[in-house]
BALOKOL-494232 format. One record per residue (C-alpha): x, y, z negated. Coordinates in pm, 1 decimal. Each point is the difference from the previous one (the first is absolute). Last residue first. Layout:
REM residues N
[[X Y Z]] ...
//
This chain:
REM residues 178
[[3146.2 3682.5 -1606.7]] [[-67.2 121.9 352.1]] [[-237.9 -112.1 270.5]] [[1.7 190.5 327.5]] [[-336.4 100.9 134.4]] [[-206.0 -52.9 312.6]] [[-246.6 73.1 -134.2]] [[-125.2 245.1 -262.2]] [[-40.7 -126.9 -357.0]] [[-291.3 -66.4 -236.8]] [[-197.1 -43.0 318.6]] [[106.1 134.9 338.1]] [[108.8 -139.9 335.2]] [[-342.2 -144.9 82.1]] [[100.1 -368.1 -17.8]] [[261.8 70.0 -267.0]] [[-249.0 124.7 -257.6]] [[-373.4 54.6 45.4]] [[-16.2 379.3 1.4]] [[-339.5 47.7 165.6]] [[-106.8 277.1 -239.9]] [[-260.9 -228.2 -160.1]] [[274.9 -261.1 -47.0]] [[225.5 249.0 -178.6]] [[-285.0 125.0 -218.8]] [[-114.6 -347.3 -109.1]] [[360.9 -93.0 -83.2]] [[44.0 317.3 -204.3]] [[-322.6 -67.6 -191.4]] [[129.7 -340.0 -111.8]] [[-197.0 -311.4 101.9]] [[-145.0 -170.5 -307.8]] [[204.4 -312.0 -80.9]] [[107.0 112.8 -348.4]] [[-358.3 105.9 -77.7]] [[-143.6 -350.6 11.3]] [[-328.7 -81.4 171.5]] [[134.0 -335.2 118.2]] [[-173.5 -46.5 333.6]] [[-72.8 363.5 82.5]] [[342.6 113.7 -118.9]] [[180.5 -284.9 176.7]] [[-189.3 50.9 326.6]] [[62.7 376.2 -21.5]] [[369.4 -61.4 -68.5]] [[17.7 -224.6 307.1]] [[-160.4 264.6 221.0]] [[223.3 275.4 -135.7]] [[311.6 -209.7 56.5]] [[-109.5 -68.8 358.6]] [[-65.0 370.1 60.1]] [[339.0 83.3 -151.1]] [[171.7 -234.3 242.1]] [[216.5 -292.7 -109.4]] [[321.2 193.8 72.0]] [[-126.9 320.3 -163.1]] [[-104.5 -203.9 -305.4]] [[346.2 -160.2 -4.5]] [[161.9 344.9 15.1]] [[-211.2 100.2 -299.3]] [[71.3 -318.2 -196.1]] [[377.3 4.0 53.7]] [[141.0 -258.4 234.6]] [[225.3 -305.1 -56.6]] [[-101.3 -7.8 -367.0]] [[285.7 -39.3 -249.5]] [[-207.9 149.3 -282.8]] [[237.7 282.5 -91.6]] [[165.0 42.9 339.5]] [[-289.4 -37.1 241.3]] [[-274.4 95.2 -246.1]] [[180.1 307.6 -135.2]] [[111.8 93.4 352.0]] [[-367.4 1.5 103.3]] [[-113.0 218.2 -290.0]] [[298.4 231.9 48.5]] [[-68.5 35.6 373.9]] [[-369.6 69.0 -49.8]] [[97.2 268.1 -249.8]] [[-50.5 -57.4 -368.7]] [[-270.3 -10.4 -266.4]] [[-173.6 289.7 174.3]] [[-348.1 -127.9 -85.5]] [[-89.0 -80.1 360.0]] [[334.5 -183.5 43.3]] [[-72.2 -209.1 -309.6]] [[-349.3 -71.0 133.3]] [[155.4 -124.7 324.7]] [[247.6 -222.3 -188.1]] [[-290.3 -134.0 -208.9]] [[-202.4 -75.6 312.9]] [[292.4 -185.7 158.6]] [[46.1 -214.7 -311.0]] [[-377.2 -58.5 -28.1]] [[4.3 -107.1 367.1]] [[281.5 -252.3 -34.3]] [[-126.4 -246.1 -262.5]] [[-354.0 -55.9 132.2]] [[150.7 47.3 346.5]] [[222.5 -304.7 -51.2]] [[-244.5 -240.2 -165.0]] [[-333.3 45.8 182.2]] [[-103.6 364.9 37.8]] [[-350.3 -62.5 -135.4]] [[-39.4 -368.7 -90.6]] [[-13.8 -305.9 225.1]] [[243.7 -212.1 -200.6]] [[352.7 19.9 126.3]] [[232.0 -263.0 141.8]] [[369.1 75.2 52.2]] [[183.2 -122.4 304.5]] [[365.1 54.3 96.2]] [[36.1 35.2 376.5]] [[233.6 -180.7 238.0]] [[-246.9 8.3 289.1]] [[-48.6 -377.5 -18.4]] [[-61.2 43.8 -374.5]] [[-278.7 250.4 72.4]] [[-161.1 -242.3 245.5]] [[11.6 -276.7 -260.2]] [[-150.1 222.5 -271.6]] [[-273.9 112.3 240.4]] [[-87.3 -360.2 85.7]] [[0.3 -100.0 -368.9]] [[-234.7 286.7 -89.8]] [[-240.1 -106.4 274.4]] [[24.9 -366.6 -106.2]] [[-83.7 100.2 -360.8]] [[-326.6 178.2 84.4]] [[-75.1 371.9 -2.5]] [[-357.5 50.2 -131.0]] [[71.7 239.8 -290.0]] [[264.2 174.9 207.1]] [[358.1 -114.7 -27.0]] [[267.8 261.5 40.8]] [[343.7 -84.1 133.2]] [[266.9 267.2 -53.6]] [[280.4 -43.5 249.4]] [[345.4 116.0 -103.7]] [[327.5 4.9 197.3]] [[-9.2 357.4 125.6]] [[212.7 53.1 310.3]] [[-218.9 -115.2 290.9]] [[-313.1 120.7 -187.0]] [[114.6 361.5 -42.4]] [[-219.9 37.4 -196.4]] [[-133.1 -276.7 -220.9]] [[-214.0 -284.1 130.7]] [[-332.5 -67.7 -170.7]] [[-151.7 -333.3 102.2]] [[-352.2 9.4 -140.0]] [[-207.9 -307.4 74.0]] [[-303.9 -109.3 202.9]] [[-43.2 -368.7 80.5]] [[-253.1 -64.2 -280.5]] [[-187.7 311.2 115.5]] [[-102.0 -178.9 320.7]] [[-294.7 188.6 151.2]] [[167.7 335.3 -60.5]] [[-116.9 324.3 -165.6]] [[27.4 -161.8 -343.6]] [[371.9 -45.9 64.7]] [[54.5 377.6 -18.5]] [[-180.7 19.6 -335.9]] [[192.2 -295.3 -143.3]] [[326.8 140.5 133.0]] [[-62.7 322.9 -189.6]] [[193.7 292.1 147.2]] [[342.8 83.2 -146.9]] [[299.1 -54.5 228.4]] [[-194.3 -139.9 293.1]] [[196.2 -233.5 229.0]] [[-310.0 -210.0 66.5]] [[15.4 -368.2 85.2]] [[-244.1 -213.5 199.1]] [[113.8 -362.0 5.6]] [[-90.9 -230.9 285.2]] [[-115.8 -349.4 -83.7]] 
//
């Protein structure tokens, strides 16, 4: 049987599968950007996803050299449930004048050993994408720490979506220092 997989980073697999005639063959297969470089695939089982569907996606992921983690079908899944509050807190810190965008990002790169700072990562992902995920998290969890920051809402409303539009928390192209 054919498997139907969605690369969604936050939408409910159960809800997406409900729109199909074979929800047992529907699964989340979230690749991380850029997919050729990033080694992780987040597999999300919907409430109807069967074991053979999960096994097929695991096997395909292994053939591609990917590490698999399996998440319950909850808002944001595993990675974005962890990541988006971090990005939101960095954005709120910038709003409050805690530090410059550069200092916040250098703090995460050097102090936390992250390959990118949270604001440059948000620009890389796309501020519109981050906003959408944060909205899903906030609606699904109702927790303040996942509420989209005002600054993010304003940047997206202004059309500043990060690298893809040439402007977000930074202007692009840019040279990275620090």
